[in-house]
Every structure is written in C-alpha cells, then in structure tokens.
C-alpha positions in Angstrom: -33.1 10.1 -21.3 -36.7 11.1 -20.4 -39.6 9.0 -19.0 -41.3 9.0 -22.3 -41.0 5.9 -24.6 -40.3 8.3 -27.5 -36.9 8.7 -26.1 -36.1 5.1 -26.6 -35.6 5.0 -30.4 -33.4 3.0 -32.4 -30.1 4.8 -33.3 -30.9 5.0 -37.0 -34.3 6.5 -36.3 -32.8 9.6 -34.4 -29.8 10.2 -36.6 -31.6 12.5 -39.1 -32.4 15.8 -37.2 -35.6 16.3 -39.1 -37.0 12.9 -38.4 -36.1 13.1 -34.7 -37.7 16.6 -34.5 -40.9 15.2 -36.1 -41.1 12.3 -33.6 -40.3 14.5 -30.6 -37.2 12.4 -29.7 -33.9 14.0 -28.7 -31.7 15.1 -31.6 -28.7 13.0 -31.9 -25.2 14.6 -32.4 -24.2 14.8 -36.0 -20.7 13.3 -35.5 -20.1 10.3 -33.3 -23.6 10.2 -31.8 -23.0 7.1 -29.4 -21.3 7.4 -26.0 -19.8 4.4 -24.1 -20.3 4.9 -20.5 -19.0 2.9 -17.6 -21.8 3.2 -15.0 -21.3 3.3 -11.3 -22.6 0.0 -10.5 -20.8 -2.7 -8.3 -22.5 -5.8 -9.7 -20.0 -8.1 -11.4 -22.3 -9.2 -14.2 -22.9 -5.6 -15.3 -19.1 -4.7 -15.4 -18.9 -3.5 -19.1 -19.5 -0.2 -20.9 -23.1 0.6 -22.1 -24.0 2.7 -25.2 -26.1 5.9 -24.8 -27.1 8.4 -27.3 -25.6 11.9 -27.3 -28.1 14.5 -27.8 -27.1 17.4 -30.0 -27.2 20.0 -27.2 -24.6 18.0 -25.4 -22.3 17.5 -28.3 -19.7 20.0 -27.2 -19.4 19.0 -23.6 -19.8 15.1 -24.0 -16.2 14.4 -24.3 -14.3 11.3 -23.3 -13.4 11.4 -19.7 -16.2 13.5 -18.4 -18.7 12.7 -15.7 -22.2 12.0 -16.9 -25.6 11.2 -15.4 -27.5 8.4 -17.1 -30.7 6.4 -16.5 -29.8 2.8 -15.6 -32.2 0.2 -14.5 -34.9 2.9 -13.9 -32.5 5.1 -11.9 -30.3 8.0 -12.4 -26.8 7.0 -11.7 -23.3 8.5 -12.3 -20.9 7.4 -14.7 -17.8 8.3 -17.0 -17.9 8.7 -20.7 -15.1 6.5 -22.1 -15.4 7.2 -25.8 -17.7 8.2 -28.6 -18.2 6.1 -31.6 -20.2 6.3 -34.9 -22.5 3.3 -34.1 -23.8 0.8 -31.6 -23.9 -3.0 -31.8 -27.1 -2.8 -29.6 -30.1 -3.8 -31.7 -32.7 -2.1 -29.7 -33.3 1.5 -28.6 -30.5 3.6 -27.0 -31.3 5.9 -24.0 -29.9 9.4 -24.2 -27.5 10.9 -21.7 -29.3 12.7 -19.1 -26.8 15.5 -18.6 -23.0 16.1 -18.5 -22.2 16.8 -14.8 -18.9 18.7 -15.6 -17.1 19.4 -18.9 -13.8 18.6 -17.2 -12.4 15.3 -18.6 -11.4 13.8 -15.3 -10.8 10.2 -16.5 -7.7 10.1 -18.9 -7.3 7.3 -21.4 -4.3 6.0 -19.5 -6.2 5.8 -16.2 -9.2 4.3 -17.8 -7.1 1.5 -19.2 -5.3 1.2 -15.9 -8.5 0.8 -14.0 -9.8 -1.7 -16.3 -6.6 -3.8 -15.9 -6.5 -3.5 -12.2 -10.2 -4.8 -11.9 -9.2 -7.8 -14.2 -6.2 -8.5 -12.1 -8.0 -8.6 -8.9 -11.4 -10.1 -10.0 -13.1 -6.7 -9.3 -15.3 -4.3 -11.3 -14.1 -1.2 -13.0 -16.6 0.8 -11.1 -15.0 0.0 -7.9 -11.6 0.8 -9.1 -12.8 4.1 -10.5 -14.0 5.0 -7.0 -10.4 4.6 -5.8 -8.9 6.4 -8.8 -11.0 9.5 -9.3 -11.9 11.5 -6.2 -15.4 13.0 -5.8 -16.0 16.2 -7.6 -15.9 19.7 -6.0 -17.4 22.3 -8.1 -15.6 25.3 -6.5 -12.2 23.6 -7.0 -13.1 22.5 -10.5 -13.9 26.2 -11.4 -10.6 27.4 -10.3 -8.8 27.5 -13.7 -5.3 28.5 -12.7 -2.8 29.1 -15.6 -1.0 25.9 -16.4 2.7 25.8 -15.3 5.4 25.9 -17.8 6.3 22.4 -19.3 9.9 22.7 -20.0 12.3 20.6 -18.1 12.8 21.3 -14.4 15.5 23.9 -13.7 18.0 23.7 -10.7 16.7 24.9 -7.4 18.2 28.2 -6.3 21.7 27.6 -5.3 22.0 24.1 -6.6 23.0 22.2 -9.8 21.1 19.7 -11.8 21.4 16.2 -10.4 23.0 13.6 -12.6 25.3 10.6 -12.6 28.4 9.3 -14.4 27.1 6.8 -16.6 23.8 6.1 -18.5 21.7 3.2 -17.7 19.5 0.8 -19.6 16.3 -1.1 -18.9 15.7 -4.6 -17.8 16.0 -7.2 -20.5 12.5 -8.5 -20.3 10.9 -10.8 -17.8 7.5 -10.9 -16.2 4.9 -8.1 -16.7 3.3 -7.6 -13.3 -0.3 -8.7 -13.1 0.3 -10.8 -16.4 2.0 -14.0 -17.5 5.6 -15.2 -17.4 7.5 -14.0 -20.4 11.1 -15.5 -19.9 14.1 -13.7 -18.5 15.1 -16.6 -16.5 15.9 -16.7 -12.9 18.5 -14.0 -12.9 18.8 -11.0 -10.7 18.1 -10.8 -7.0 21.7 -10.9 -5.9 23.4 -8.5 -3.6 25.6 -6.7 -6.2 24.3 -5.1 -9.4 26.2 -4.8 -12.6 26.4 -6.1 -16.2 23.2 -6.3 -18.2 21.2 -7.4 -15.4 17.8 -5.8 -14.5 17.8 -2.0 -13.8 20.9 -0.4 -15.4 23.6 -1.1 -17.8 27.0 0.7 -17.6 28.0 2.7 -20.6 31.3 4.5 -20.5 32.2 7.9 -22.1 29.3 10.2 -21.2 29.9 13.1 -19.1 28.2 13.3 -15.7 26.8 15.9 -13.8 26.6 16.3 -10.0 24.0 17.8 -7.6 22.4 16.8 -4.2 20.2 14.0 -5.8 23.1 12.5 -7.6 25.4 12.8 -4.6 22.9 10.6 -2.6 22.9 7.9 -5.4 26.7 7.9 -5.7 26.9 5.5 -2.6 25.4 2.8 -4.9 27.4 1.4 -7.8 24.4 1.4 -10.1 22.7 4.6 -8.7 24.3 7.1 -11.1 23.5 4.8 -14.1 19.9 4.6 -12.9 19.6 8.4 -12.8 21.2 8.8 -16.2 18.8 6.3 -17.7 15.9 8.4 -16.4 17.3 11.6 -17.8 17.8 10.0 -21.2 14.1 9.2 -21.4 14.4 5.5 -20.9 12.5 3.3 -18.3 14.9 1.5 -15.8 13.2 -0.6 -13.3 15.0 -1.2 -10.0 14.6 -2.6 -6.5 16.6 -0.3 -4.2 18.0 -1.4 -0.9 18.5 1.9 1.0 21.4 2.4 3.4 20.7 2.8 7.0 21.4 6.0 8.8 19.7 9.3 9.6 20.7 10.8 6.2 17.1 10.3 4.8 15.9 8.3 2.0 13.7 11.1 0.7 16.7 12.9 -1.0 17.5 10.1 -3.4 14.0 9.8 -4.3 13.7 13.5 -5.1 16.9 13.2 -7.2 15.2 10.3 -9.3 12.0 12.5 -9.6 14.1 15.4 -10.9 16.1 13.3 -13.4 12.7 12.1 -14.8 11.2 15.7 -15.1 14.5 16.7 -16.9 13.5 14.2 -19.6 10.2 16.0 -20.1 8.3 13.2 -18.3 6.2 13.0 -15.2 6.7 11.0 -11.9 4.5 9.6 -9.2 5.8 8.8 -5.6 3.7 6.6 -3.4 4.6 6.2 0.4 2.8 4.5 3.3 1.6 7.5 5.5 1.5 11.2 5.9 4.7 11.4 7.8 6.5 9.9 4.9 4.7 12.4 2.6 6.1 15.3 4.4 9.5 14.0 4.1 9.4 13.6 0.3 7.3 16.9 0.0 10.2 18.8 1.6 13.0 16.9 -0.4 11.0 17.6 -3.7 10.5 21.3 -2.7 14.4 21.5 -2.3 15.1 19.7 -5.6 12.5 21.3 -7.8 11.6 24.5 -6.1 8.3 25.7 -5.1 5.1 24.8 -6.9 6.6 22.2 -9.2 4.9 19.3 -7.6 1.8 18.4 -5.4 1.4 16.3 -2.2 -1.9 14.4 -1.9 -3.1 13.0 1.5 -6.4 12.2 2.9 -6.1 14.8 5.8 -6.2 17.7 3.2 -10.0 17.6 3.0 -12.0 16.7 0.0 -11.9 20.1 -1.7 -8.2 20.8 -1.2 -7.3 17.3 -2.3 -9.4 17.6 -5.5 -7.8 20.8 -6.2 -4.4 19.4 -6.1 -5.5 16.4 -8.0 -6.8 18.8 -10.7 -3.5 20.5 -10.9 -1.8 17.1 -11.9 -4.8 16.3 -14.4 -4.4 19.7 -16.2 -0.6 19.4 -16.5 0.2 22.3 -14.0 2.6 19.9 -12.1 4.4 16.9 -13.3 5.3 15.3 -10.2 2.9 13.8 -7.3 3.7 12.4 -4.1 1.0 10.9 -1.8 -0.3 7.8 0.0 -1.7 4.9 -1.9 -4.5 6.7 -3.6 -1.8 8.6 -5.5 -0.9 5.5 -7.4 -3.7 6.6 -9.8 -2.5 10.3 -10.2 -3.4 11.6 -13.6 -0.2 12.8 -14.8 0.6 13.0 -18.4 3.6 11.2 -20.1 4.5 9.0 -17.1 8.2 8.4 -16.8 8.7 7.0 -13.3 6.7 5.4 -10.5 8.3 5.1 -7.1 7.0 3.2 -4.0 8.7 3.3 -0.7 8.5 0.5 1.8 6.4 -1.7 -0.2 6.0 -4.2 2.6 4.0 -1.8 4.7 0.4 -3.1 4.9 -0.9 0.6 4.5 -0.1 0.0 0.8 -3.0 -2.6 0.7 -6.4 -1.0 -0.2 -9.0 -1.8 2.2 -11.9 -1.3 -0.2 -13.0 -3.7 -3.0 -11.2 -5.1 -5.1 -8.3 -4.7 -2.5 -5.4 -3.9 -4.8 -1.9 -3.4 -3.5 0.0 -0.1 -4.6 3.1 -1.9 -5.6 1.2 -4.2 -8.0 -0.9 -1.2 -9.3 2.4 0.8 -9.9 4.2 -2.0 -11.5 1.2 -2.7 -13.8 1.1 1.0 -14.8 4.8 1.2 -15.4 4.5 -1.8 -17.7 1.6 -0.3 -19.6 2.9 3.1 -19.8 6.6 2.1 -20.7 7.8 4.0 -17.6 10.5 3.3 -15.1 9.9 2.0 -11.6 11.7 2.2 -8.3 10.9 0.0 -5.3 12.8 1.4 -2.3 13.1 0.3 1.4 15.5 -0.7 4.1 14.3 -4.2 4.0 13.1 -6.2 0.9 10.0 -8.1 0.3 9.4 -11.5 -1.3 7.4 -9.9 -4.0 10.3 -7.5 -4.9 12.7 -10.3 -4.9 10.4 -12.1 -7.3 10.6 -9.2 -9.8 14.4 -9.4 -9.5 14.5 -13.2 -10.1 12.4 -12.9 -13.1 14.5 -10.2 -14.7 11.9 -7.5 -14.8 13.8 -5.3 -12.4 17.5 -5.0 -11.4 19.0 -4.3 -8.0 20.5 -1.2 -6.5 22.5 -2.0 -3.6 25.7 -0.6 -1.9 28.7 -2.6 -1.3 29.3 -4.3 1.9 32.0 -1.9 3.3 29.7 1.1 2.9 26.8 -0.7 4.6 29.1 -1.8 7.6 30.3 1.8 7.9 26.7 3.1 8.5 24.9 0.2 9.9 24.1 0.0 13.8 25.9 -2.5 16.1 23.1 -5.2 16.9 23.1 -7.0 20.1 20.4 -9.7 20.5 19.1 -10.6 24.0 16.9 -13.7 24.6 13.8 -13.0 26.6 12.1 -15.5 28.6 14.9 -17.2 30.6 17.2 -14.3 30.7 14.4 -11.8 31.9 13.5 -14.2 34.7 17.1 -14.3 36.0 18.1 -10.7 35.3 17.6 -8.4 38.2 17.6 -5.4 36.0 14.4 -6.6 34.3 12.4 -6.1 37.4 12.9 -2.2 37.2 12.1 -1.7 33.6 11.2 -5.1 31.8 14.7 -4.9 30.3 17.8 -7.1 30.5 21.0 -5.7 31.6 22.4 -5.1 28.0 19.4 -3.1 27.2 19.6 -1.1 30.3 23.1 -0.2 29.5 22.4 0.7 26.0 19.6 3.1 27.1 21.7 4.5 30.0 24.8 5.2 27.8 22.8 6.4 24.8 21.0 8.9 27.0 24.2 10.6 27.7 24.5 12.0 24.1 20.9 12.2 23.0 17.5 10.7 22.4 17.0 6.9 22.5 14.3 4.9 20.9 12.3 2.0 22.4 9.9 0.2 19.9 7.0 -1.7 21.4 5.1 -3.9 18.9 1.7 -3.5 20.7 -0.2 -0.2 21.4 -2.3 0.7 24.3 -1.6 -0.1 28.0 -2.1 -3.8 28.7 -3.8 -5.1 25.4 -4.0 -8.7 26.5 -4.6 -10.2 30.0 -4.6 -13.7 31.6 -5.5 -15.5 34.8 -2.7 -14.9 37.3 -3.0 -18.5 38.6 -3.5 -20.7 35.6 -2.3 -18.2 32.8 -5.6 -18.9 30.8 -6.4 -16.1 28.6 -9.0 -13.7 30.1 -12.0 -13.4 27.7 -15.4 -11.6 28.0 -18.3 -13.7 29.5 -21.0 -11.3 28.5 -23.4 -11.8 25.8 -23.5 -9.6 22.7 -26.2 -6.8 22.5 -29.8 -8.0 22.1 -28.7 -11.6 22.7 -29.9 -14.0 25.4 -27.2 -15.4 27.9 -26.3 -18.7 26.4 -23.1 -20.4 26.1 -23.2 -20.1 22.3 -23.7 -16.4 22.2 -21.2 -15.3 24.8 -18.8 -12.6 23.4 -15.5 -14.3 24.3 -13.6 -11.2 23.2 -10.1 -10.5 24.8 -9.9 -8.5 27.8 -7.6 -5.6 28.3 -6.7 -2.6 30.5 -6.7 1.2 29.5 -4.8 2.3 32.4 -3.2 1.3 35.7 -6.3 2.0 37.7 -9.0 1.1 35.3 -11.2 -2.0 35.2 -10.8 -4.7 32.5 -12.8 -4.2 29.5 -13.6 -6.3 26.4 -11.8 -5.2 23.1 -14.7 -6.6 21.1 -18.0 -5.5 22.8 -16.6 -2.7 25.1 -18.3 -4.1 28.2 -16.7 -3.6 31.5 -15.7 -6.9 33.1 -15.0 -5.8 36.6 -16.5 -9.1 38.1 -14.4 -11.5 35.8 -13.6 -14.8 37.2 -11.5 -17.5 35.4 -13.7 -20.2 34.1 -10.9 -22.8 34.5 -9.7 -22.2 38.1 -12.1 -19.7 39.4 -9.4 -17.1 40.4 -10.5 -13.4 39.8 -7.0 -11.9 39.6 -5.4 -11.1 36.2 -1.8 -10.5 35.0 -0.5 -9.0 31.8 0.3 -11.3 29.0 1.3 -8.6 26.6 2.4 -5.1 27.5 1.5 -2.1 25.3 3.4 1.0 24.5 1.8 3.4 27.2 2.6 0.9 30.0 6.2 0.5 28.8 6.5 4.5 28.8 5.2 4.4 32.3 7.7 1.8 33.4 10.6 3.5 31.8 9.5 6.9 33.3 9.9 5.3 36.7 13.3 3.8 35.8 14.6 7.1 34.3 13.0 9.8 36.5 15.0 12.7 35.3 14.5 11.9 31.5 11.4 13.2 29.6 9.4 10.3 28.0 7.7 10.8 24.7 5.3 8.5 23.0 4.3 8.0 19.4 1.5 5.7 18.2 -2.1 5.5 17.3 -3.2 8.1 19.7 -0.6 10.7 18.3 2.3 10.2 15.9 5.4 12.5 16.4 7.1 13.4 13.1 10.3 14.5 14.8 12.1 14.8 18.1 15.0 17.1 18.9 18.7 16.3 19.7 18.2 16.6 23.6 17.9 13.6 25.9 14.6 11.9 25.7 13.2 8.3 25.8 11.0 7.9 22.8 8.5 4.9 23.0 7.0 4.2 19.8 5.0 1.5 18.0 6.3 0.1 14.6 5.8 2.7 11.9 5.3 5.7 14.2 8.9 6.2 15.1 9.8 9.9 14.8 12.9 11.1 13.0 15.5 12.3 15.6 17.6 15.3 14.7 21.0 13.8 14.3 19.9 10.3 14.8 19.1 8.2 17.8 22.1 7.3 20.0 20.6 4.1 20.9 17.6 1.8 20.5 15.9 -1.3 22.1 13.4 -3.4 20.2 11.1 -5.0 22.8 9.0 -8.2 22.6 10.5 -9.8 19.5 8.4 -12.9 20.1 5.2 -10.8 19.5 6.1 -10.3 15.9 8.0 -13.5 15.2 5.3 -15.6 16.9 2.5 -14.3 14.9 0.4 -16.8 13.0 1.2 -15.0 9.6 2.8 -15.9 6.3 4.9 -12.8 6.5 5.7 -12.8 10.1 9.5 -13.0 9.6 9.5 -10.5 6.7 7.5 -8.1 8.6 9.7 -8.4 11.7 12.9 -7.6 9.6 11.1 -4.6 7.9 9.8 -3.0 11.1 13.2 -3.7 12.9 15.3 -2.2 10.0 13.0 0.8 9.7 13.6 1.6 13.2 17.3 0.7 13.2 17.9 3.0 10.2 16.9 6.0 12.3 20.1 5.5 14.6 23.5 7.2 14.1 26.1 5.1 12.4 27.5 2.4 14.6 25.1 3.1 17.3 24.0 0.3 19.7 20.9 -1.5 18.9 19.4 -4.2 21.3 16.8 -6.6 20.0 14.9 -8.8 22.5 14.7 -11.9 20.5 16.6 -15.2 20.0 19.7 -14.7 17.9 19.2 -18.1 16.3 16.0 -16.9 14.4 16.7 -16.1 10.6 15.1 -12.5 11.0 17.3 -11.8 13.9 20.4 -12.9 11.9 19.3 -10.6 9.0 19.2 -7.8 11.3 22.7 -8.7 12.9 24.3 -8.8 9.5 22.2 -6.0 8.1 21.4 -8.5 5.1 17.6 -8.4 4.3 18.5 -9.6 0.7 19.5 -13.1 1.8 16.6 -13.2 4.1 14.2 -12.2 1.2 15.7 -14.7 -1.1 15.4 -17.4 1.4 11.7 -16.5 2.1 10.9 -16.6 -1.7 12.5 -20.0 -1.7 10.4 -21.2 1.0 7.2 -19.9 -0.5 8.0 -21.6 -3.7 8.5 -24.9 -1.9 5.2 -24.4 0.0 3.2 -22.9 -2.9 2.5 -19.4 -1.5 2.5 -15.9 -3.2 4.5 -14.4 -4.9 5.6 -17.9 -6.2 2.0 -18.6 -7.3 -1.3 -16.8 -7.5 -3.6 -17.2 -4.7 -7.2 -16.1 -4.0 -9.3 -16.4 -0.9 -13.0 -16.8 -0.6 -14.5 -15.6 2.8 -18.1 -15.7 3.8 -20.7 -17.9 5.5 -20.0 -21.7 5.2 -23.0 -22.3 2.9 -22.0 -19.5 0.6 -18.4 -20.4 0.2 -19.2 -23.9 -0.4 -21.8 -23.0 -2.9 -19.5 -20.7 -4.8 -16.7 -23.3 -4.9 -19.3 -25.8 -6.4 -20.2 -23.2 -9.1 -16.9 -21.6 -10.1 -15.1 -23.0 -13.2 -11.7 -23.1 -12.1 -8.6 -23.6 -14.3 -7.3 -27.2 -14.5 -4.1 -26.3 -12.5 -6.1 -24.9 -9.6 -5.8 -26.3 -6.1 -8.4 -25.7 -3.5 -7.4 -25.6 0.2 -10.2 -25.6 2.7 -12.6 -24.2 3.6 -11.6 -23.7 7.2 -13.2 -21.7 10.0 -12.1 -18.1 10.4 -11.9 -16.6 13.9 -14.3 -13.7 14.0 -16.6 -12.0 16.8 -19.5 -14.1 17.6 -21.8 -11.3 16.7 -20.5 -11.5 13.1 -21.7 -15.0 12.8 -19.8 -18.1 11.6 -17.2 -17.6 8.8 -15.1 -19.8 6.6 -12.3 -19.1 4.2 -11.2 -21.3 1.1 -7.9 -20.8 -0.7 -7.4 -21.2 -4.4 -3.9 -21.3 -5.9 -2.6 -21.5 -9.4 0.7 -21.0 -11.3 1.5 -17.3 -12.0 0.9 -17.8 -15.6 -2.7 -18.9 -14.9 -3.4 -16.1 -12.6 -5.6 -14.1 -15.2 -7.8 -17.1 -15.8 -8.3 -17.6 -12.1 -9.3 -14.0 -11.8 -11.8 -14.3 -14.7 -13.3 -17.5 -13.3 -13.7 -15.9 -9.9 -15.3 -12.7 -11.4 -17.6 -14.8 -13.4 -19.0 -16.8 -10.4 -19.4 -13.5 -8.5 -21.4 -12.2 -11.4 -23.6 -15.3 -11.3 -24.3 -14.8 -7.7 -25.1 -11.1 -8.1 -27.5 -11.8 -11.0 -29.4 -14.2 -8.9 -29.3 -11.9 -6.0 -27.8 -14.2 -3.6 -28.2 -13.0 -0.1 -24.8 -14.1 1.5 -21.8 -12.0 0.2 -18.5 -14.0 -0.6 -15.5 -11.6 -0.3 -13.0 -12.5 -3.1 -9.4 -11.3 -2.7 -6.5 -12.0 -4.8 -3.1 -12.3 -3.4 -4.2 -10.9 0.1 -1.7 -10.1 2.8 -3.6 -12.1 5.5 -3.4 -15.5 4.0 -2.9 -17.3 7.4 
C-alpha cells in the first residue's frame, strides 16, 4: 500500500491489469488476488483476519504462512498471511500488501488453527498467541538452507535394537475434548490399575513384540508395552503415566515413546519444565535415535540458534522436538505424539497473555491433530485425574509390588513441639531422626536436604512479640504518610548484613517494632543458604553444595556431600542419594493456595524419586496430613482423586471453568457490569488483592461456570475486553482463564 488514495481501489477495479496500469494502481495477482492477514495487534475488538490485495510482483512470494508488512490504522505493522482467496466480502477498497518480509512460510496451517483455538480457549487474541508460537525472525539463520534429513522411520541407534512392546494398544473410547465441552465417556478411569478397554491402551494378543532400551523401561508397567505398540502402529493412545521412583531416570521411557512414534512415520513433541530436564531428555533421545534426529529448544540458546533449530523442525529436517513450554507450538509435520512431563510444575504456565498452560495446549493440539498424548510425572495433578475420569485418557501405572520395591522408606517427624524438645535440633535445626538419617546416609554417598525457601532469612519477625517485620519507609517519590508506607517484608541476605525490604530494597537498619518498640529481630522462615550454613557447622568434614535460584546444579557425584536445594533445583546424584530430609513441611502445606497439598506432594515426590531404592527419607511434617500420607504410602493417585472430589464439591477447577478479573476496583466492577455472562455463571467477589503499595489498590473477581459452558464464558469475557479496548479505557483488567493462583 502507498500513501496515495489511488492505491485504495475496489478489488474489481484493479483485477484487470490493463485498467490498473491506466489508473496507476498496483496490479493485482491474476490468481487468488486477496490475502487474509492476521495483524500483530493486541486489541481484542480487532482480533480477526483482514483482507489485503496481493500485487502481481508479490504473487510468487505471498504464500500462506509467510511474514508480511501491511499498513494498518495508518501504521506499518507486521502480520502473517493466513490464506489467499479469490474475492473479498469487504465492500470498500483493499489496501495492498506492503512487502513480504520473508518467503519462508513459518506459520503452518496446523499451528495457525491451534493458535486460534488457544486464543478462544483463554479469552485472548490470536496475535498474542502467535508471539508465543512463532519466534522472531533471524535472517542469517533463515538463509541457512541445510539439506532436509531423510524421512524414513528412525533406525536403531548403534549397538541397539528397535524399541517395542508385547501387545498393541488402542485409543481412549471418547470423553472430553480438552478446551471443549463434555462429550460423554462417563466417570471411568482414574483408578490405580490400568487394563481392559479403559483409556489409553487396549490389550490385543497374538502380535510379536520387539525389545530394546525404551521398551525395557516400559515393561515395568502392565500397560506400557501396549502403549508403545499403539504408537508404532500409527494410532493415538492417550495416557497419564505415574512414573516409578528411583534414580533410573524417566527420560529413557519418554525417548522410547518418541522412537516408537517416529517408527510410524510421524513426529513427536516433548515439553518439560526447565533446562535441566531438557538436557536429560536430549541425552536420552540421542541414545535412542542417534545424532541429528531431533532438536532441543531452550531460551538460553540465544535468539539466532533457537530460531535455527526451530526452522529445522519446520522444514522437516527433524521430526522430534524437546524443549520448555515454548516447544508446545513446535511446527512439526504429521504430529503423532505430544508428551508433557511434570504437568503440575508452575513453569508450564505461560506468564504472557493470554496465559495458556502447556498441558491444556498440548491436549488441545493432540485432540485437533488426532495425535497421542502422554502426561507423565511422579505425582498426579487434579487436571490429569479429570482427563482420566472423563475417559479421554487412560492410566499407565506399575503394580504395588513393583512400587514398594523401589520407593524410599518415609519417616514423618512433627515440627513445632518435637523441635522444641529435641536437643539435636539446636545443632542443625533437625530432629534426631533426621540427624541420624543424614549421618548414616553420609557413610555411603551424598544426601539431599530440600528447603522450600530460597535465600538466607527471607522472613523476619520481632523477637519479643513475634509480629512480622515490615518496611516503614515510604515508596520512592512519596511523602511520608501512613497510607503510603511500603510495608514490604524484611529479610536478611547474610549473617552480618542489615535487614532490607524485599519490595523496595531499602535498608532497615533502624527498624523498631511498631507494636512493642523492640528493635531486635528473629527468623520466622529460614532459607536454603542459612540451612547450608547451619549444616556445614554440624558436619564440618563434609562438603556442602547448594542448588537454587543463584545457581542450579545438574548433577553431583557419588562421593560424600550434603546437597541443599530448593524444590525443583535438586541435582541428580550418580547412583542416587543415600538419604534425604524434607524441611519445613508447614511452609508448603500452610500456604493459602488451592493447590497447596497437591504442590507439596509433587515437590516431595520429585525429590524422593532421586533416592536409591529403599533409602531413608525424613519429612518434617505432621503424619496425619493427607499429603504426608500420600508420600508415606507412595500413593499420589488416591490423593489426586480425593483432591478432584474436593474441588467438585467446592466448585473449583478442573471440576468447573473459572476466570479471574484483576485490576483497579472501579475497572473490575465496571467490567462485571458490562459483560454478558452465561446464565449458569456465578460471580465471586470482587475482593482486595494484596499488592505493593506503589502498585495501587487492586481487586479480583472470580467467575465460574460448568465445564460445558467454558467456551461461552471465554467468548463473553473477550467481548467485554474488546468493548473496553474500543473505547480506550485507561484501567486495564487482566483476564485469566483457569489460572494457577486462584486463592
């Protein structure tokens, strides 16, 4: 498009080349002269494709999926060409494409449809989802036209044989399409034992099986070989996998499932929480497939290398992709399997609008593409249990005898009363049973200590009255009034440092308790670095290693060592840990969070799975708590089923669909008054949300509907957001569908 009005001509006026040349307008392409473009614009009321004219000079390059530049609202903006059609429903003039940024079709039809579905599922815009799905362009990486890899089924790695199973499997007999409405399937599934025609695999006798490293790892599960054979036969089994504990590694079975999928001529995508897990799967896939048969995509690669690897998947040079949550949109062709490991980890939840969760995106993608899905983890989430209960997926679990043979020996130890009476707790903040477990474990190898809080002393209190220590300074550029005081929590960075505010960063060396006037402080929460310091004094001859936010260790050796780690940062020990202690169970179980119990079980089991079989594990928490009982019995399935039943009774996700509206009080109430909610919708709140004083007052309202009405709720919220955007409302209301942080 040009600045001249002559460029804005009706489509029928520019279709004949001779007339167009006479008028000085761009010559339209002879075939399919209209391009439908999704414009990079976050406004909800403009979330639709727009028609543009394809000039004749761009006819060859303007293919579906390419990046283009167009003039929109008087500005040049980026966009993606979705399709080309013969005519337009627009009655006015069509602006012409400004240019094709690159002839590389980076947006495949499958990913375009998926991004549209994800935007509708989460009440967002397609442009926002496309920013998550398609990485920024790097011309140098794009110009590297490496020869495509061969497309025949993967061959065995050197020295190995093809993985396989002993019986073919079938697919789930229907149920709920993730992101859609209930479609039957009953309340079957979700039990501990798999079998029959339930969910992810159906036994079928009489077919020869094949063996290999991947298949061997799956033979510990009764339905494992059946799942692999279903993948190899080109079917789409969907399963929730409860991995066995032990230091054998979950990545090897995942690699076996990917290899079976590639043998059927299809592709696979594996999504894991963090880079440490990517390395594990990357090594396992290299061993199972050989060099150069897959790509690993992580943020720390840098934009150019990440785009180069993404292009290899797009061009069909590899058919297996592993990565963090951004890999859920990997543009592989002929998708056969999607895998997500540890779906309860909050790293799977996108922090950018519209805040999709990798599990939901992958389930939606598998449903749309007719692919299989594997949801794996040591624990089980309520969302995965919901998929089992609906019949959409089936369980893959080991029998109880196998679980007991490899699970650690768990000993609970109550905290408050026992720590006060126990003399051993004075030396290392540990009861005697934990002290003995560490001392005996250090005789044979490394031991693990999990601390739920990072830092040194992340929370302080008055030594006399135990009131929380909070900042008494005003925020920057504010007058010292009672209403504008920071009130952020005080913390310590080290043993000889002065207290500082975790919100505004100001030093609070002259702090005094506003309740009793005492200026002395005590620790109310002890962090990982302080714990490592205390354990170093208690075990002076043993090296102490820390793993957390300041630096994550991937592995540790077999020698004696005390490893202090925060949840999720536990390194893998060669040969497994000889013992472990899980500190401060109250810090996780006592959180004001809907998923507090589920998250505690997940973090504890992830740490416990790194121990050697039958190693001793001490958890500092009340044995009567359901989460502790799940760890004691190594039974996350019953805990998840009970959690789902409780949420059904209380009306919380995943039993229902719920959305939150967060913003200023006036904006939230205004949007609630305007949105046209479904008749079954219930509005809870709004209620104040605790934020920093400098962020202003915030409120949150929750809206819940039955699962079958979820699409209607998302459509209504998107419409209300579009109305506010159209009239340029100043206060932004954040809309989040099924967020992790409900309460």
